[in-house]
N, CA, C and O atoms as a GROMACS GRO file, in nm:
protein
  552
    1MET      N    1   4.426  12.251   9.022
    1MET     CA    2   4.480  12.374   8.965
    1MET      C    3   4.425  12.492   9.044
    1MET      O    4   4.305  12.503   9.067
    2ARG      N    5   4.514  12.580   9.084
    2ARG     CA    6   4.476  12.701   9.155
    2ARG      C    7   4.495  12.821   9.062
    2ARG      O    8   4.581  12.821   8.975
    3VAL      N    9   4.413  12.921   9.083
    3VAL     CA   10   4.424  13.047   9.009
    3VAL      C   11   4.428  13.159   9.112
    3VAL      O   12   4.351  13.160   9.208
    4HIS      N   13   4.518  13.254   9.091
    4HIS     CA   14   4.530  13.370   9.179
    4HIS      C   15   4.553  13.492   9.091
    4HIS      O   16   4.632  13.487   8.997
    5GLN      N   17   4.484  13.601   9.121
    5GLN     CA   18   4.501  13.721   9.040
    5GLN      C   19   4.498  13.844   9.130
    5GLN      O   20   4.415  13.855   9.220
    6GLU      N   21   4.590  13.936   9.103
    6GLU     CA   22   4.593  14.064   9.174
    6GLU      C   23   4.621  14.176   9.076
    6GLU      O   24   4.690  14.158   8.976
    7ARG      N   25   4.568  14.291   9.108
    7ARG     CA   26   4.599  14.414   9.034
    7ARG      C   27   4.698  14.492   9.119
    7ARG      O   28   4.676  14.512   9.238
    8ILE      N   29   4.807  14.536   9.057
    8ILE     CA   30   4.904  14.619   9.129
    8ILE      C   31   4.920  14.751   9.054
    8ILE      O   32   4.900  14.757   8.933
    9GLU      N   33   4.954  14.855   9.127
    9GLU     CA   34   4.980  14.986   9.066
    9GLU      C   35   5.126  15.021   9.087
    9GLU      O   36   5.181  15.005   9.196
   10ILE      N   37   5.187  15.070   8.982
   10ILE     CA   38   5.327  15.110   8.985
   10ILE      C   39   5.336  15.255   8.942
   10ILE      O   40   5.284  15.292   8.836
   11ARG      N   41   5.400  15.337   9.022
   11ARG     CA   42   5.422  15.478   8.984
   11ARG      C   43   5.553  15.486   8.906
   11ARG      O   44   5.656  15.435   8.950
   12THR      N   45   5.546  15.549   8.790
   12THR     CA   46   5.667  15.569   8.710
   12THR      C   47   5.704  15.716   8.713
   12THR      O   48   5.616  15.802   8.720
   13PRO      N   49   5.833  15.748   8.709
   13PRO     CA   50   5.876  15.888   8.716
   13PRO      C   51   5.877  15.959   8.581
   13PRO      O   52   5.909  16.078   8.575
   14GLY      N   53   5.842  15.891   8.476
   14GLY     CA   54   5.854  15.943   8.339
   14GLY      C   55   5.932  15.841   8.258
   14GLY      O   56   5.951  15.728   8.303
   15VAL      N   57   5.977  15.880   8.141
   15VAL     CA   58   6.046  15.787   8.052
   15VAL      C   59   6.153  15.710   8.128
   15VAL      O   60   6.238  15.768   8.195
   16GLY      N   61   6.147  15.578   8.115
   16GLY     CA   62   6.248  15.495   8.180
   16GLY      C   63   6.195  15.356   8.209
   16GLY      O   64   6.080  15.323   8.180
   17LEU      N   65   6.283  15.277   8.267
   17LEU     CA   66   6.250  15.141   8.305
   17LEU      C   67   6.237  15.134   8.457
   17LEU      O   68   6.322  15.185   8.530
   18THR      N   69   6.130  15.072   8.504
   18THR     CA   70   6.108  15.053   8.646
   18THR      C   71   6.108  14.902   8.672
   18THR      O   72   6.027  14.829   8.615
   19ASP      N   73   6.199  14.857   8.756
   19ASP     CA   74   6.208  14.715   8.788
   19ASP      C   75   6.091  14.678   8.879
   19ASP      O   76   6.081  14.727   8.991
   20ILE      N   77   6.003  14.591   8.829
   20ILE     CA   78   5.885  14.550   8.906
   20ILE      C   79   5.897  14.405   8.954
   20ILE      O   80   5.798  14.347   8.999
   21THR      N   81   6.015  14.347   8.943
   21THR     CA   82   6.035  14.207   8.980
   21THR      C   83   5.991  14.179   9.123
   21THR      O   84   5.919  14.082   9.148
   22ALA      N   85   6.032  14.262   9.216
   22ALA     CA   86   5.998  14.238   9.358
   22ALA      C   87   5.848  14.246   9.381
   22ALA      O   88   5.793  14.166   9.456
   23ALA      N   89   5.780  14.341   9.317
   23ALA     CA   90   5.636  14.354   9.334
   23ALA      C   91   5.562  14.232   9.281
   23ALA      O   92   5.467  14.184   9.343
   24VAL      N   93   5.607  14.180   9.167
   24VAL     CA   94   5.546  14.060   9.110
   24VAL      C   95   5.577  13.939   9.198
   24VAL      O   96   5.491  13.854   9.222
   25ALA      N   97   5.701  13.930   9.248
   25ALA     CA   98   5.741  13.819   9.334
   25ALA      C   99   5.657  13.816   9.462
   25ALA      O  100   5.626  13.708   9.513
   26GLN      N  101   5.618  13.933   9.514
   26GLN     CA  102   5.533  13.938   9.632
   26GLN      C  103   5.396  13.876   9.604
   26GLN      O  104   5.341  13.806   9.689
   27VAL      N  105   5.343  13.902   9.486
   27VAL     CA  106   5.214  13.842   9.449
   27VAL      C  107   5.229  13.691   9.441
   27VAL      O  108   5.143  13.617   9.489
   28VAL      N  109   5.337  13.644   9.379
   28VAL     CA  110   5.362  13.500   9.371
   28VAL      C  111   5.367  13.441   9.511
   28VAL      O  112   5.308  13.336   9.536
   29GLY      N  113   5.436  13.506   9.603
   29GLY     CA  114   5.446  13.458   9.740
   29GLY      C  115   5.311  13.449   9.809
   29GLY      O  116   5.284  13.353   9.881
   30ARG      N  117   5.225  13.549   9.787
   30ARG     CA  118   5.092  13.548   9.848
   30ARG      C  119   5.001  13.440   9.790
   30ARG      O  120   4.906  13.397   9.854
   31SER      N  121   5.030  13.398   9.668
   31SER     CA  122   4.944  13.302   9.598
   31SER      C  123   4.955  13.160   9.652
   31SER      O  124   4.861  13.081   9.638
   32ALA      N  125   5.067  13.126   9.711
   32ALA     CA  126   5.096  12.990   9.758
   32ALA      C  127   5.104  12.889   9.644
   32ALA      O  128   5.096  12.768   9.667
   33ILE      N  129   5.120  12.937   9.520
   33ILE     CA  130   5.140  12.848   9.406
   33ILE      C  131   5.288  12.814   9.400
   33ILE      O  132   5.372  12.904   9.401
   34THR      N  133   5.321  12.685   9.392
   34THR     CA  134   5.461  12.643   9.392
   34THR      C  135   5.512  12.608   9.253
   34THR      O  136   5.631  12.623   9.225
   35THR      N  137   5.423  12.561   9.166
   35THR     CA  138   5.461  12.526   9.029
   35THR      C  139   5.352  12.576   8.936
   35THR      O  140   5.236  12.540   8.951
   36GLY      N  141   5.390  12.660   8.841
   36GLY     CA  142   5.286  12.713   8.752
   36GLY      C  143   5.341  12.819   8.660
   36GLY      O  144   5.458  12.817   8.621
   37LEU      N  145   5.254  12.912   8.626
   37LEU     CA  146   5.287  13.017   8.531
   37LEU      C  147   5.232  13.150   8.580
   37LEU      O  148   5.119  13.159   8.626
   38CYS      N  149   5.315  13.252   8.570
   38CYS     CA  150   5.278  13.388   8.608
   38CYS      C  151   5.270  13.473   8.481
   38CYS      O  152   5.366  13.479   8.404
   39THR      N  153   5.157  13.536   8.461
   39THR     CA  154   5.141  13.631   8.350
   39THR      C  155   5.128  13.770   8.410
   39THR      O  156   5.048  13.791   8.501
   40VAL      N  157   5.206  13.863   8.358
   40VAL     CA  158   5.197  14.003   8.399
   40VAL      C  159   5.149  14.082   8.278
   40VAL      O  160   5.206  14.070   8.169
   41PHE      N  161   5.043  14.162   8.295
   41PHE     CA  162   4.980  14.236   8.185
   41PHE      C  163   4.969  14.382   8.225
   41PHE      O  164   4.916  14.413   8.332
   42VAL      N  165   5.017  14.473   8.141
   42VAL     CA  166   5.004  14.616   8.168
   42VAL      C  167   4.881  14.668   8.094
   42VAL      O  168   4.863  14.641   7.975
   43GLN      N  169   4.796  14.741   8.166
   43GLN     CA  170   4.668  14.786   8.112
   43GLN      C  171   4.676  14.924   8.047
   43GLN      O  172   4.587  15.007   8.066
   44HIS      N  173   4.779  14.948   7.972
   44HIS     CA  174   4.799  15.080   7.909
   44HIS      C  175   4.859  15.061   7.771
   44HIS      O  176   4.923  14.960   7.742
   45THR      N  177   4.838  15.160   7.685
   45THR     CA  178   4.890  15.153   7.548
   45THR      C  179   5.012  15.242   7.524
   45THR      O  180   5.062  15.250   7.412
   46SER      N  181   5.058  15.309   7.628
   46SER     CA  182   5.178  15.392   7.613
   46SER      C  183   5.285  15.351   7.715
   46SER      O  184   5.376  15.428   7.746
   47ALA      N  185   5.272  15.228   7.765
   47ALA     CA  186   5.372  15.166   7.852
   47ALA      C  187   5.378  15.020   7.811
   47ALA      O  188   5.287  14.968   7.747
   48SER      N  189   5.486  14.953   7.848
   48SER     CA  190   5.501  14.813   7.808
   48SER      C  191   5.587  14.739   7.909
   48SER      O  192   5.633  14.796   8.008
   49LEU      N  193   5.608  14.610   7.882
   49LEU     CA  194   5.685  14.524   7.971
   49LEU      C  195   5.800  14.460   7.895
   49LEU      O  196   5.789  14.432   7.775
   50LEU      N  197   5.909  14.436   7.965
   50LEU     CA  198   6.024  14.364   7.910
   50LEU      C  199   6.081  14.275   8.019
   50LEU      O  200   6.079  14.311   8.137
   51ILE      N  201   6.131  14.160   7.981
   51ILE     CA  202   6.219  14.084   8.070
   51ILE      C  203   6.358  14.111   8.015
   51ILE      O  204   6.389  14.078   7.900
   52GLN      N  205   6.441  14.171   8.098
   52GLN     CA  206   6.571  14.217   8.049
   52GLN      C  207   6.671  14.214   8.164
   52GLN      O  208   6.635  14.195   8.280
   53GLU      N  209   6.796  14.234   8.129
   53GLU     CA  210   6.902  14.239   8.230
   53GLU      C  211   6.871  14.347   8.333
   53GLU      O  212   6.830  14.457   8.298
   54ASN      N  213   6.891  14.312   8.460
   54ASN     CA  214   6.867  14.411   8.566
   54ASN      C  215   6.992  14.440   8.647
   54ASN      O  216   6.984  14.500   8.754
   55ALA      N  217   7.109  14.399   8.598
   55ALA     CA  218   7.233  14.422   8.672
   55ALA      C  219   7.304  14.550   8.626
   55ALA      O  220   7.351  14.628   8.709
   56ASP      N  221   7.313  14.572   8.497
   56ASP     CA  222   7.386  14.688   8.443
   56ASP      C  223   7.285  14.790   8.389
   56ASP      O  224   7.219  14.763   8.289
   57PRO      N  225   7.272  14.906   8.454
   57PRO     CA  226   7.176  15.007   8.410
   57PRO      C  227   7.203  15.059   8.269
   57PRO      O  228   7.114  15.118   8.207
   58ALA      N  229   7.323  15.039   8.217
   58ALA     CA  230   7.354  15.082   8.081
   58ALA      C  231   7.268  15.009   7.979
   58ALA      O  232   7.235  15.064   7.874
   59VAL      N  233   7.230  14.884   8.008
   59VAL     CA  234   7.144  14.808   7.917
   59VAL      C  235   7.012  14.883   7.898
   59VAL      O  236   6.967  14.901   7.784
   60GLY      N  237   6.951  14.924   8.005
   60GLY     CA  238   6.825  14.998   7.997
   60GLY      C  239   6.839  15.129   7.923
   60GLY      O  240   6.754  15.164   7.842
   61ARG      N  241   6.946  15.202   7.952
   61ARG     CA  242   6.968  15.330   7.882
   61ARG      C  243   6.985  15.308   7.733
   61ARG      O  244   6.931  15.383   7.652
   62ASP      N  245   7.062  15.205   7.696
   62ASP     CA  246   7.080  15.174   7.554
   62ASP      C  247   6.948  15.136   7.488
   62ASP      O  248   6.919  15.180   7.377
   63LEU      N  249   6.868  15.054   7.555
   63LEU     CA  250   6.738  15.015   7.499
   63LEU      C  251   6.647  15.136   7.480
   63LEU      O  252   6.578  15.146   7.378
   64LEU      N  253   6.645  15.225   7.576
   64LEU     CA  254   6.561  15.344   7.564
   64LEU      C  255   6.607  15.434   7.450
   64LEU      O  256   6.524  15.491   7.379
   65ARG      N  257   6.737  15.449   7.432
   65ARG     CA  258   6.788  15.528   7.319
   65ARG      C  259   6.750  15.464   7.187
   65ARG      O  260   6.711  15.533   7.093
   66TRP      N  261   6.762  15.331   7.180
   66TRP     CA  262   6.728  15.258   7.059
   66TRP      C  263   6.579  15.276   7.026
   66TRP      O  264   6.543  15.301   6.911
   67LEU      N  265   6.492  15.262   7.127
   67LEU     CA  266   6.349  15.284   7.104
   67LEU      C  267   6.322  15.428   7.059
   67LEU      O  268   6.237  15.452   6.973
   68GLY      N  269   6.395  15.523   7.116
   68GLY     CA  270   6.381  15.663   7.075
   68GLY      C  271   6.422  15.685   6.931
   68GLY      O  272   6.361  15.766   6.861
   69ASP      N  273   6.523  15.613   6.886
   69ASP     CA  274   6.564  15.622   6.745
   69ASP      C  275   6.457  15.563   6.653
   69ASP      O  276   6.433  15.614   6.544
   70LEU      N  277   6.392  15.456   6.697
   70LEU     CA  278   6.290  15.391   6.615
   70LEU      C  279   6.162  15.474   6.606
   70LEU      O  280   6.095  15.474   6.502
   71ALA      N  281   6.128  15.545   6.714
   71ALA     CA  282   6.003  15.622   6.718
   71ALA      C  283   6.031  15.761   6.775
   71ALA      O  284   5.992  15.791   6.888
   72PRO      N  285   6.098  15.846   6.698
   72PRO     CA  286   6.134  15.979   6.748
   72PRO      C  287   6.014  16.074   6.752
   72PRO      O  288   5.921  16.062   6.672
   73GLU      N  289   6.017  16.167   6.845
   73GLU     CA  290   5.913  16.269   6.852
   73GLU      C  291   5.916  16.360   6.730
   73GLU      O  292   5.814  16.420   6.696
   74SER      N  293   6.029  16.371   6.665
   74SER     CA  294   6.043  16.461   6.550
   74SER      C  295   5.972  16.410   6.425
   74SER      O  296   5.954  16.485   6.329
   75ARG      N  297   5.932  16.286   6.424
   75ARG     CA  298   5.858  16.231   6.310
   75ARG      C  299   5.724  16.303   6.297
   75ARG      O  300   5.666  16.340   6.400
   76PRO      N  301   5.673  16.325   6.178
   76PRO     CA  302   5.543  16.394   6.164
   76PRO      C  303   5.426  16.301   6.192
   76PRO      O  304   5.358  16.256   6.100
   77TRP      N  305   5.401  16.272   6.320
   77TRP     CA  306   5.292  16.184   6.362
   77TRP      C  307   5.159  16.256   6.343
   77TRP      O  308   5.150  16.377   6.360
   78GLU      N  309   5.056  16.182   6.307
   78GLU     CA  310   4.922  16.239   6.295
   78GLU      C  311   4.855  16.251   6.431
   78GLU      O  312   4.789  16.351   6.458
   79HIS      N  313   4.870  16.151   6.517
   79HIS     CA  314   4.807  16.150   6.649
   79HIS      C  315   4.896  16.228   6.747
   79HIS      O  316   4.999  16.178   6.791
   80THR      N  317   4.855  16.350   6.779
   80THR     CA  318   4.934  16.436   6.870
   80THR      C  319   4.846  16.501   6.977
   80THR      O  320   4.890  16.596   7.042
   81GLU      N  321   4.724  16.452   6.997
   81GLU     CA  322   4.630  16.516   7.089
   81GLU      C  323   4.682  16.531   7.230
   81GLU      O  324   4.651  16.629   7.297
   82GLU      N  325   4.763  16.435   7.278
   82GLU     CA  326   4.811  16.440   7.416
   82GLU      C  327   4.956  16.487   7.424
   82GLU      O  328   5.020  16.469   7.528
   83GLY      N  329   5.008  16.545   7.319
   83GLY     CA  330   5.144  16.598   7.322
   83GLY      C  331   5.237  16.523   7.229
   83GLY      O  332   5.202  16.417   7.176
   84PRO      N  333   5.356  16.578   7.208
   84PRO     CA  334   5.450  16.521   7.112
   84PRO      C  335   5.506  16.384   7.151
   84PRO      O  336   5.559  16.313   7.065
   85ASP      N  337   5.494  16.346   7.279
   85ASP     CA  338   5.545  16.214   7.320
   85ASP      C  339   5.438  16.105   7.312
   85ASP      O  340   5.469  15.988   7.336
   86ASP      N  341   5.314  16.141   7.279
   86ASP     CA  342   5.204  16.045   7.284
   86ASP      C  343   5.216  15.936   7.178
   86ASP      O  344   5.224  15.818   7.213
   87MET      N  345   5.219  15.971   7.052
   87MET     CA  346   5.225  15.868   6.948
   87MET      C  347   5.357  15.792   6.950
   87MET      O  348   5.355  15.670   6.929
   88PRO      N  349   5.471  15.857   6.974
   88PRO     CA  350   5.593  15.777   6.989
   88PRO      C  351   5.581  15.674   7.101
   88PRO      O  352   5.634  15.563   7.090
   89ALA      N  353   5.511  15.708   7.210
   89ALA     CA  354   5.491  15.613   7.319
   89ALA      C  355   5.409  15.493   7.272
   89ALA      O  356   5.440  15.379   7.305
   90HIS      N  357   5.304  15.520   7.194
   90HIS     CA  358   5.223  15.410   7.140
   90HIS      C  359   5.306  15.322   7.046
   90HIS      O  360   5.293  15.199   7.048
   91ALA      N  361   5.390  15.383   6.964
   91ALA     CA  362   5.473  15.307   6.870
   91ALA      C  363   5.573  15.219   6.947
   91ALA      O  364   5.595  15.103   6.912
   92LYS      N  365   5.634  15.275   7.050
   92LYS     CA  366   5.729  15.198   7.131
   92LYS      C  367   5.660  15.081   7.200
   92LYS      O  368   5.715  14.971   7.209
   93ALA      N  369   5.539  15.106   7.250
   93ALA     CA  370   5.463  14.998   7.314
   93ALA      C  371   5.423  14.891   7.212
   93ALA      O  372   5.412  14.773   7.246
   94ALA      N  373   5.400  14.932   7.087
   94ALA     CA  374   5.360  14.837   6.983
   94ALA      C  375   5.471  14.740   6.947
   94ALA      O  376   5.444  14.627   6.905
   95ILE      N  377   5.597  14.782   6.962
   95ILE     CA  378   5.708  14.693   6.926
   95ILE      C  379   5.769  14.623   7.047
   95ILE      O  380   5.861  14.542   7.032
   96THR      N  381   5.719  14.653   7.165
   96THR     CA  382   5.760  14.579   7.284
   96THR      C  383   5.642  14.489   7.323
   96THR      O  384   5.576  14.434   7.234
   97ARG      N  385   5.612  14.473   7.451
   97ARG     CA  386   5.508  14.377   7.488
   97ARG      C  387   5.413  14.437   7.592
   97ARG      O  388   5.453  14.519   7.675
   98SER      N  389   5.288  14.394   7.585
   98SER     CA  390   5.191  14.433   7.688
   98SER      C  391   5.182  14.327   7.798
   98SER      O  392   5.124  14.352   7.904
   99SER      N  393   5.241  14.208   7.774
   99SER     CA  394   5.241  14.104   7.877
   99SER      C  395   5.368  14.021   7.868
   99SER      O  396   5.434  14.014   7.765
  100GLU      N  397   5.400  13.960   7.980
  100GLU     CA  398   5.514  13.867   7.990
  100GLU      C  399   5.469  13.747   8.071
  100GLU      O  400   5.386  13.759   8.161
  101GLN      N  401   5.524  13.631   8.039
  101GLN     CA  402   5.496  13.510   8.114
  101GLN      C  403   5.625  13.456   8.173
  101GLN      O  404   5.728  13.448   8.105
  102ILE      N  405   5.618  13.418   8.301
  102ILE     CA  406   5.735  13.366   8.372
  102ILE      C  407   5.692  13.239   8.444
  102ILE      O  408   5.591  13.240   8.514
  103PRO      N  409   5.766  13.129   8.428
  103PRO     CA  410   5.734  13.009   8.504
  103PRO      C  411   5.751  13.033   8.654
  103PRO      O  412   5.833  13.114   8.698
  104ILE      N  413   5.673  12.961   8.731
  104ILE     CA  414   5.689  12.959   8.877
  104ILE      C  415   5.744  12.821   8.912
  104ILE      O  416   5.684  12.719   8.879
  105THR      N  417   5.857  12.820   8.979
  105THR     CA  418   5.922  12.696   9.021
  105THR      C  419   5.956  12.707   9.168
  105THR      O  420   6.017  12.805   9.212
  106GLU      N  421   5.916  12.606   9.245
  106GLU     CA  422   5.941  12.604   9.390
  106GLU      C  423   5.892  12.732   9.458
  106GLU      O  424   5.955  12.783   9.550
  107GLY      N  425   5.777  12.783   9.410
  107GLY     CA  426   5.716  12.900   9.471
  107GLY      C  427   5.780  13.032   9.437
  107GLY      O  428   5.749  13.134   9.500
  108ARG      N  429   5.869  13.033   9.339
  108ARG     CA  430   5.939  13.157   9.302
  108ARG      C  431   5.937  13.178   9.152
  108ARG      O  432   5.922  13.083   9.075
  109LEU      N  433   5.952  13.303   9.110
  109LEU     CA  434   5.966  13.332   8.968
  109LEU      C  435   6.094  13.266   8.917
  109LEU      O  436   6.200  13.282   8.978
  110ALA      N  437   6.085  13.194   8.808
  110ALA     CA  438   6.201  13.121   8.754
  110ALA      C  439   6.276  13.209   8.653
  110ALA      O  440   6.296  13.170   8.538
  111LEU      N  441   6.317  13.326   8.698
  111LEU     CA  442   6.396  13.417   8.614
  111LEU      C  443   6.542  13.377   8.619
  111LEU      O  444   6.589  13.319   8.717
  112GLY      N  445   6.613  13.407   8.512
  112GLY     CA  446   6.756  13.381   8.508
  112GLY      C  447   6.831  13.476   8.599
  112GLY      O  448   6.774  13.572   8.651
  113THR      N  449   6.959  13.449   8.618
  113THR     CA  450   7.042  13.524   8.712
  113THR      C  451   7.036  13.674   8.690
  113THR      O  452   7.026  13.750   8.787
  114TRP      N  453   7.042  13.719   8.567
  114TRP     CA  454   7.049  13.863   8.538
  114TRP      C  455   6.916  13.918   8.489
  114TRP      O  456   6.911  14.033   8.445
  115GLN      N  457   6.809  13.840   8.495
  115GLN     CA  458   6.681  13.886   8.441
  115GLN      C  459   6.596  13.955   8.546
  115GLN      O  460   6.595  13.918   8.663
  116GLY      N  461   6.525  14.056   8.501
  116GLY     CA  462   6.426  14.125   8.583
  116GLY      C  463   6.309  14.164   8.495
  116GLY      O  464   6.321  14.172   8.373
  117ILE      N  465   6.195  14.189   8.558
  117ILE     CA  466   6.076  14.233   8.486
  117ILE      C  467   6.074  14.385   8.491
  117ILE      O  468   6.072  14.445   8.599
  118GLN      N  469   6.075  14.447   8.375
  118GLN     CA  470   6.082  14.592   8.366
  118GLN      C  471   5.952  14.649   8.310
  118GLN      O  472   5.901  14.602   8.208
  119LEU      N  473   5.900  14.750   8.378
  119LEU     CA  474   5.788  14.828   8.325
  119LEU      C  475   5.850  14.944   8.248
  119LEU      O  476   5.924  15.024   8.306
  120CYS      N  477   5.821  14.954   8.121
  120CYS     CA  478   5.877  15.058   8.035
  120CYS      C  479   5.778  15.174   8.026
  120CYS      O  480   5.670  15.159   7.969
  121GLU      N  481   5.815  15.286   8.081
  121GLU     CA  482   5.733  15.405   8.068
  121GLU      C  483   5.781  15.481   7.945
  121GLU      O  484   5.898  15.518   7.935
  122HIS      N  485   5.689  15.504   7.851
  122HIS     CA  486   5.725  15.570   7.726
  122HIS      C  487   5.681  15.716   7.721
  122HIS      O  488   5.708  15.785   7.623
  123ARG      N  489   5.614  15.764   7.827
  123ARG     CA  490   5.570  15.904   7.831
  123ARG      C  491   5.664  15.984   7.920
  123ARG      O  492   5.729  15.929   8.009
  124HIS      N  493   5.672  16.115   7.895
  124HIS     CA  494   5.763  16.202   7.970
  124HIS      C  495   5.722  16.224   8.115
  124HIS      O  496   5.806  16.226   8.205
  125ARG      N  497   5.592  16.241   8.138
  125ARG     CA  498   5.550  16.274   8.275
  125ARG      C  499   5.526  16.146   8.356
  125ARG      O  500   5.512  16.037   8.300
  126GLU      N  501   5.520  16.161   8.486
  126GLU     CA  502   5.497  16.045   8.572
  126GLU      C  503   5.355  15.993   8.553
  126GLU      O  504   5.263  16.068   8.520
  127HIS      N  505   5.340  15.864   8.576
  127HIS     CA  506   5.210  15.798   8.564
  127HIS      C  507   5.194  15.694   8.674
  127HIS      O  508   5.292  15.649   8.734
  128ARG      N  509   5.070  15.658   8.700
  128ARG     CA  510   5.038  15.540   8.783
  128ARG      C  511   4.990  15.436   8.684
  128ARG      O  512   4.886  15.453   8.620
  129ARG      N  513   5.064  15.328   8.673
  129ARG     CA  514   5.033  15.223   8.576
  129ARG      C  515   4.971  15.103   8.647
  129ARG      O  516   5.021  15.058   8.750
  130SER      N  517   4.862  15.053   8.592
  130SER     CA  518   4.792  14.936   8.647
  130SER      C  519   4.837  14.811   8.575
  130SER      O  520   4.843  14.807   8.452
  131LEU      N  521   4.868  14.709   8.653
  131LEU     CA  522   4.908  14.581   8.597
  131LEU      C  523   4.825  14.471   8.662
  131LEU      O  524   4.789  14.479   8.780
  132ILE      N  525   4.795  14.369   8.584
  132ILE     CA  526   4.729  14.249   8.635
  132ILE      C  527   4.835  14.140   8.643
  132ILE      O  528   4.905  14.114   8.545
  133VAL      N  529   4.847  14.077   8.758
  133VAL     CA  530   4.935  13.962   8.777
  133VAL      C  531   4.844  13.841   8.794
  133VAL      O  532   4.769  13.831   8.891
  134HIS      N  533   4.851  13.750   8.698
  134HIS     CA  534   4.763  13.634   8.693
  134HIS      C  535   4.847  13.508   8.706
  134HIS      O  536   4.941  13.487   8.629
  135LEU      N  537   4.814  13.424   8.803
  135LEU     CA  538   4.891  13.302   8.830
  135LEU      C  539   4.802  13.179   8.819
  135LEU      O  540   4.687  13.178   8.863
  136MET      N  541   4.858  13.076   8.759
  136MET     CA  542   4.790  12.948   8.752
  136MET      C  543   4.891  12.839   8.786
  136MET      O  544   5.005  12.844   8.741
  137GLY      N  545   4.849  12.742   8.866
  137GLY     CA  546   4.940  12.634   8.900
  137GLY      C  547   4.890  12.553   9.019
  137GLY      O  548   4.772  12.554   9.054
  138ILE      N  549   4.985  12.484   9.078
  138ILE     CA  550   4.952  12.400   9.192
  138ILE      C  551   5.036  12.441   9.313
  138ILE      O  552   5.022  12.383   9.420
   0.00000   0.00000   0.00000
């Protein structure tokens, strides 16, 4: 059993989805693991991860609107120290995921045809987000 781990940084432009599939696939390629499991973990509480369709950008826009409806800035949040988008960002991250697991098959991420790994930025301003990519396999 081999283990490989890398930390990657992704710059986000503000609220939106950033496709990180290629960046994660590069780590898998460097690992030389052909069969195993890839875990991607975001080290932040106001950003999250999704495996979602990456072909039609309307899917991402719809998901972001839906999350905005679930956790609007207009709600009377108690935690507002970092601005009106702070607590809604935490709420959105709480109902999405901080990590995703993807099988590695034949040295590649075993994602479906329309699937991609998306980093969800829930804050308005740009950020540098740190992620850990952890691989185990043979």
